[in-house]
C-alpha positions in Angstrom: 15.4 -26.5 -19.9 15.3 -24.4 -16.8 12.0 -22.8 -15.6 13.3 -19.4 -16.6 14.1 -20.6 -20.1 10.6 -22.3 -20.3 8.7 -19.0 -19.9 8.6 -16.4 -22.6 6.8 -13.6 -20.9 4.8 -12.9 -17.7 2.6 -9.9 -17.0 -0.3 -8.8 -14.8 -3.6 -7.8 -16.3 -6.0 -5.2 -15.0 -5.3 -2.3 -12.8 -4.6 -2.5 -9.1 -7.6 -2.0 -6.8 -7.7 -0.3 -3.4 -6.0 2.9 -4.5 -3.1 1.3 -6.3 -1.9 -1.0 -3.5 0.6 -3.6 -4.8 -0.9 -6.1 -2.2 -4.0 -6.8 -4.2 -4.3 -10.0 -6.2 -4.5 -9.6 -10.0 -4.5 -12.2 -12.8 -1.2 -12.9 -14.4 -0.7 -14.1 -18.0 2.2 -16.5 -18.5 3.3 -17.4 -22.0 5.3 -20.7 -22.2 7.9 -21.5 -24.8 6.9 -25.1 -25.1 3.6 -27.0 -24.9 5.2 -29.6 -22.6 6.0 -27.0 -20.0 2.5 -25.6 -20.2 1.1 -29.1 -19.7 3.3 -29.6 -16.6 2.1 -26.3 -15.1 -1.5 -27.2 -15.8 -1.0 -30.4 -13.8 -0.3 -28.3 -10.7 -4.0 -28.3 -9.6 -3.2 -30.7 -6.8 -0.2 -28.7 -5.5 -0.6 -28.0 -1.8 1.2 -24.7 -1.9 -1.1 -23.4 -4.6 -4.2 -24.6 -2.9 -3.2 -23.2 0.5 -2.6 -19.8 -1.1 -5.7 -19.9 -3.3 -3.7 -19.8 -6.5 -4.7 -21.6 -9.7 -3.9 -21.7 -13.4 -6.5 -21.2 -16.1 -6.3 -21.1 -19.9 -6.6 -17.7 -21.5 -9.2 -18.2 -24.2 -9.8 -16.1 -27.3 -13.1 -14.2 -27.4 -14.4 -16.6 -30.0 -13.6 -19.6 -27.7 -15.3 -17.9 -24.8 -18.4 -17.2 -26.9 -18.5 -20.9 -28.0 -18.2 -22.1 -24.5 -20.9 -19.7 -23.3 -23.3 -20.8 -26.1 -22.6 -24.6 -25.5 -22.5 -24.5 -21.7 -26.2 -25.4 -21.3 -25.6 -28.6 -23.2 -22.6 -29.5 -21.1 -24.4 -28.7 -17.9 -27.5 -30.8 -18.9 -25.2 -33.7 -19.6 -23.5 -33.4 -16.2 -26.9 -33.3 -14.5 -27.8 -36.6 -16.2 -24.6 -38.1 -14.8 -22.5 -38.0 -18.0 -18.9 -36.9 -18.0 -19.0 -33.6 -19.8 -16.2 -31.0 -20.2 -14.5 -28.6 -22.5 -11.1 -28.8 -24.1 -10.4 -25.3 -25.4 -13.7 -24.4 -27.1 -14.7 -28.0 -27.9 -17.3 -29.7 -25.7 -17.0 -33.4 -25.0 -19.6 -35.7 -23.5 -18.4 -39.1 -22.3 -15.2 -38.6 -24.4 -17.0 -37.8 -27.6 -16.8 -34.3 -29.1 -20.2 -32.8 -29.8 
């Protein structure tokens, strides 16, 4: 599957700043046709070109997932300060590999 065939739709969000200049950076939403392609793109965090150009990929969460993360963030942050490995997968928090 070519990269063109792997992407369903791409669009920018938000309005241009600085009087409508096209040179301003705005977030872009990319909808992938397959989960496999999405996983490959997410693995691009270590890509030198993206780092040098201050580009990154983030997951677009639903408002319910954002609220859950916001509510549970203090628990994850406290675990990190204790030295535990704490992170989110979607809206599910994990501490040392165990979902809480």
